[in-house]
N, C-alpha and C positions, 0 to 999 in steps of 0.2 A: 451453393450461397453463398461460400467460402468468396468462390471466383466471380460472381456479382459484383461483391463488396468493392472486390481489388477496382474492377469494374467502375462504382460507380465514385471512385477515387481517384482513380489516376484519371474520369473524365474529371472533377474539379481542378483538380493539380492542373492537368496540360490546361483548361481555360486559365490559369493563373500567370503561370509560369509561359506559356505563346501571347498574352498579352491580351485575346481575346477576350471582348466585354458579350456579356449578356446582355440579349436582348430589354431595356431597361424602356419608361417613355421616359420625359417633359416632366419637371418638376413646380407646378408653379399655386403661387403665394400670395393671393389680394386681403387687403388687411379697408377697411372703415371703419367710421364708427356706424354705431348701430346697429342696428335688424334689418335682413332682410327680405324686403314685402315685394308684392306681388306688382303694384305701383307704386314705388321707388324712382323716382327721379334720382339726377345727377348726384353723385354725392361723390366730397373729395376725398382721395384714401391714397395705396401703392403697390406695386405689383413686385414681387421678389418671382423671378424664375431661374432653376436650376435647369442646365445642360443634361442632357444624358453623357459629357463630357468632367459635368463637373462643374461647368464656365456657371459664373452669377448676373445676372442682370436682376439690378432695382430701379425701378421708375418709378413718378411722380405719375398716378392715373384717373380718373373720375369714372367710375363704375356706374350702369344701370341695366335690372332685367327688362326684359326684351322677349319680343314673342309673343301672339297669341295666344297660340296654345300652350307655350312650352309655359307663357304665369300658369296655365290649368295646376304646373307639375313643380310645385315651389320649393317638392322636397329635391330635386336635381333642378334649378333653376339656370336661362338662360342670361352670360350677359352681354348689354354690349359698353366697350370700355374703350376711352378717348385719353387718350397717351400728355402728358399735357406737360411743360417748363415748370423749374422747383415753387415756384410761387401760381399756379396754375391757372394762370391769366392768358396763358399761348399754349395753340395745339408743340406738339411734339413731338417727329418722326424718327423710326427705331427699326431697324429690321431684325426680326423676335423669329430664333427657329431658320434663322437663315431664309428665308421668304421674304419680298420687299420693304423697303423703307415707308410705312404709313406710319399718325395717328392712329388708328383707324381701325381697331379688331372686334371681333365673333367672339363668345364661346360660350358654341356651344350647345346645349348638353342632353344632346341626342336622349330626347325623355322618352321620347314614346319609339322612341327606334330600338328592337329588342335587342338587334346587334350592334349596333352606334357603332358604325361604318356606312348606311347608303347613300346618306349626302356626300361625304367623303369619297366613296367607291365613284359611284357615279359623277360626280364632277370629276376625276380625276384619266373616266374613262372620255366627258367633257373635251378634256384642255388638253384630251392628246387626236382627239375626232376633227377636231374644229374649231377652227382661228378665228379671226376677225379679218371683215374682206379686208384690210387695211394695215400698216407696218407699224409697230407700236413697239417704245422704249421696254415692252414685259414684253416681246413679240408674238404679238397682237393674241393675246389670249385675250379669253371671253369672261372666265369663270373667274371663281379663290381656289387661292390657291389655302390649303390647310393640315396641319400640325398634332395629331393630336400629342393628350398631354396629362398628367392626374392632376387635383384640382382642391385644393385646401379656398374657404373663407372662410376666416376670421380662425383659424386654425380649426377649423373644423371639416374631418371630406368631408369630398362629395364622390369623387371617382370619377370614372374618364370621363374626358371632355373631350374638343378640336376646337382646338384654336386658329382661325382664318380668319384672312384677308378678309374686305366687303368690295360688292361689287359698286366703282364710285366712278369717278370724272377720269382722273389721273390713271387708273387704270385702262379706262376704255379711251384715253387721248383724245375727250370730247374738248372743246375750246372754253377757256376762261369766258366768262359775264366781260366786258365792256360797260366800265364807265366810263362815265362822260365830263369836262368838266362841268355843265350846268348841270348837275349832280344825274342828271339821268342816265339808264343803265340799257346797251342792246344785252339778252339773250342772244346768247350763239349753241354752244354747247345745253343739250337738254338731256336729264335719264329719271323716266318714269316706269316709278312697279307697280303690276297691280296688285288690284285689292287690298284696301283697307276699311279697318273699322273706324276713322277716323269723324265717320261720316253717317248716324246712326237707321236716315231715312235717305234713304237709293234708288226711291223709285220716280228719280224725276234727278233732271242736271245741275248739278250744285254745284259750290263751296263749300269748302272750311270757314270757320270767323278770317284764316289767317293764310286762304286763299296756298296751305301747302300742299291741301288735298282737293279731288274733283269727282262727282259723278257727271261720267261726262257721256255717257246711256244709261236705260234703263239697268241701271243693277246693275255696273258699268262699273268699277269703282280705285281711283285710283292715285297713286302717290306723288309727288314734283321731290324726287330725290336729290335732283341736280338742276337747277340751283334755286336748295329751299329754302334760301334768302326773300329770293324775290316776287312767288307766287304770283300770279297776275294771270291776265289776257296773252298777256308777250309770252310767255312762260309755254301755258296750252297748247295755244289756239295748234301750231303744229298737233300735237295730239289728237287735239278732235275733229281737228282735218280727217286727221289719216284713218277717226271712228268710223266718222261720220257719210268718209268714201269710202271705205274693206270692203262697201259690196264689191267691186267695179272691180275685173280681170284685169282690166289695163293701165287703173293705177294701182293696187297691189307690186304687178311687175314691173314700174316707171317704180314707185318708193318703196323700196325693197327691193335688200337682195335675194337671188331666189335662191341661191346654196347654202343662204342660213337660213334659212325659212326649215330648206330640203334637210339642212344635217339638226334643226330642230327639230321638225316633221319625227325622222328614224331617232332620234336619241329618246322619244316619249313613249314610241310605238314600242321596239325593243325593248324597252327595263321598264315599261307597263307605269308612267307614273301620272298615274289613272288622276288626279290630284296636281295637276300642271296642264289638264286641259281644258282649258278652259279660259277668263276672265283671273287668274288670278295664278300667284308663282312666280312671274318674268319681271326682265325686264324690257322696255322699250330704249334705245338712243339715236340721239341724233346730233353726229359732230360738231354741226356746227347751222343750225337754224338760215342762218343769212344767207346763203349761199341757194344761187338758180340753179333746178332741175335741170332747168333745158342745155346749161352753160355748155360750150359747142366741146368745152374742157371736160373726157371726161370723169379725172380725177377731182376737180372741184365741184360737178355734178355730182358725186359718189359723195362726198360730206355732206349735202341733203336726206340722203338715203338713212334710213331707217336700216335696226340693227338689233336681236330678239337674245337676248342673254335668260338664262333661265337660272330659277331662283326655289331653293327652299327643296331640294327631291325626299326628303324623306320617305317618301312613296315610292320610289321605284322598287325594286326587287319586288316585288308582287306583296308590300307594303301595305300598311292603309293607317288612312292619317289619325287614327288611334291607339294602333298596337297590338291590337286584339285577333288579327294572320301572323301565323305561328308554328311550328311543328310539322312542317308541307303543306300545310295550309295555309294560300299565297291568292293573291287576287290573279285570277286572268282572263281579265274584261280583251278579248280577240281582236288579236291585230288590225284583223279588218272594221272591228265597228273604230275602237280608234279612229282611225285612219280616215273615213268616211265626216266622224267626226266630228271634222275637225274645227275652230276654231277660229276666227281673230286673228291674223290678216293671211292665211295659208286655205282657208275657206274657199275666197273666189277664183283661185287656180287650183283645188283639188280634181280637175279635170285636164288642166290645160297637158298639153302637149308636151309641151318645153318643160315643163316645172318633172313632170312625172321620168322623165326620162336624162331628169339629174337626178330626183331623187333614185332611181333602180342604179344609176350605177353610185351614188353613195354608198346606197349597202353594200354593193360592189367590191368599191374598197371598206368599207367600213368591217364588211365581217374578215375582208382579210389581216383587220389590223387589229384596232381597238375593241372593235364587235366581238371580236374569235375569241371560244372560248376559251382557248387557252390562253389570252390575254385579258376577261373576266376573271377570268379561274386568278391568276397569279396576282389581282388587283387583289382581294378577299384573303385571301388563304395570308398573304402578307401584313393583309390587320389581324385573321385570327391569330395568328404568330407569332406578332405582337404581343397583341394582348393576353394572349396568355402564356406565352416564356419568358416574361415578363411581367407575372402576377399580378400585374395590373386586374383582369376581370376576377380571377378572385377575390382578391382584396373589395370589389364594386360587389358583387354580389357578397359575400362574409357582413360586407357591413350595412348593404340595404334588407337585406335577411331579417334582421334584429331590428331594423323600426317597422310601424304601423303606417308609415305614407311613402312609395319608393314607388320610381319612374317602372316603366318596362322593359325590361331584359328576361335574359334567357341560361338556366343553368348553365344548361351546355350547348359553350361557343359551338366547339364544333363539328358536331350536326347538325345544329343548324343551318353553316355554312351547310354542309352537304347536302343538307334540305336542297338551299336557293342554290348552291350551284345546276342539281338535277332540275331545277323550274327552270335555270336558264341555257339550258340545254333543250328541252323542248319549246323555247321559244325562240332562240335559236334555230333552228327547223321550221319552225313556223312563220317569223321572218323569211325566210327561200320559201317554202310556197308561192308568201302572199306573190313575191315578185317572181315564183314564177323559176325557182334556183334550181334545179334536177338534182335532188338524193343522189348519190355515189356512192358506189363502196368503198371509194378515199374517204369522203366524212365519215362515213360508217364507221372505217379504221380509225380514224383520225378521233372521235366521239370516243368510243372505246376506251383508247388508250387514253384521253385527258383523263375521261370518269374515273373518280376512283371511290367508292363504297366507305363509308364514314367508318371508319376504326377510331375507337376508343385509345386517346394516347393515356398509354402507361405512366404511372409517375410511383418514386420508389421516395422514402426517405433514408439517410447516411447511411443508417444501419442496412441497409438494403433491404428495408420491409418494403410490400404494395401501399400505394396508398390508395383508396379509390376514392377520395376527395378527399381537396387541399383546401380546412374548416382550420384549420393550427397556425401558428408565426413560429419559424425554421427554414432551413434549405432543401431545397427535394432533386430532381432529376427529374423532368416527363419528356420525353421522346429525347434522350439523350442533349439533353441542357441543363442547365442550373437556373431553375427557378424558387428566388428570395422569398417571400410575405414578411 
């Protein structure tokens, strides 16, 4: 016992003497007047963000609750953030936690995701695997970037959130609206988001009152994300034409990037993101709708093509839309079923030889990189370790355990991640089978070495006593690292 106590004390001393920082999350505190409600419009307030190096940023901002599903969990609400000038009259860009400078941000509560990381891990994989088919100042990134924080709203603790940027015109390098001297405008870049509740009757084509939302076809509704202030036929016609002609294979091959579609197709299949396999949770964008798709210059013609961008990936890795699947019980939609029931714009080219050649080649490349078992495991385990060793997971579960109204979460995060990793091993092999990639001893050996069965982390207090659960404030040693509650 004395040796154990000495080891624990030396571990803490080494952390201090060598300047090694313990794992911790940035802390964000937002303040505004009044209570937070599901239908809360944008209200003025301030946000204070303390990074892990103790640097502090304080900025004026507007806040609003967001998300149709998220608004059902006001015990842990998601928020939109708009950074503003001190008088709140104009937007103000800021680079938060080292991410790109912008004025509009999301605080994702992940209230239905029991591990609070599915959306982030999936986007990390997507960003590594698939880039825009053209250069941008952000390296062709075609998905969100995010960092985890612990959030306080009006000094009340709400747990782990993901602060992320948005899919917008600037990220995708879409051309701005051109305003003419006569007051008219020319819509150039366009960004559409599938799925909206702004129009209740979606049985026939229609517009919302301000034309910022449109039912393009039966129960196929979209939001005009950019330029949202110029809704109307000019803005909506490119999407309307695409959906009207989307059954034609030649139209799809002409107006879309096949590799971009293949990447999205594989992404949904490999991570089993069933809630996104239809007419919701994705963006379509066009860099410049005024360009001629038949231009002899391919670069100019490509500016008129559509790009698909994923969104809202909470149901990845076998998750469910309501958080009811966990503890080894996950969604297992077969790979071949997802592939054969592909939605627009993939459905017309599902049997096309050129497309299927691209699809298989992209899986061969992805399975050795971002979709490889070690790569996926490393992302899951990075956030698992961050949540546990920072003490944030225990703080959050301790907090909500005392509440009557709770979001979805799991007590033993490490155990749950272990189950999800085993799920992904099975999914990876199913993907290989689908594409006819033979099982090899080398692959089997690699999986055996990569996958480690779950082992419960051991925690001790500073007196060397083993602790089964971290429920009280204090300093603990978990797997050789300091945890402060």
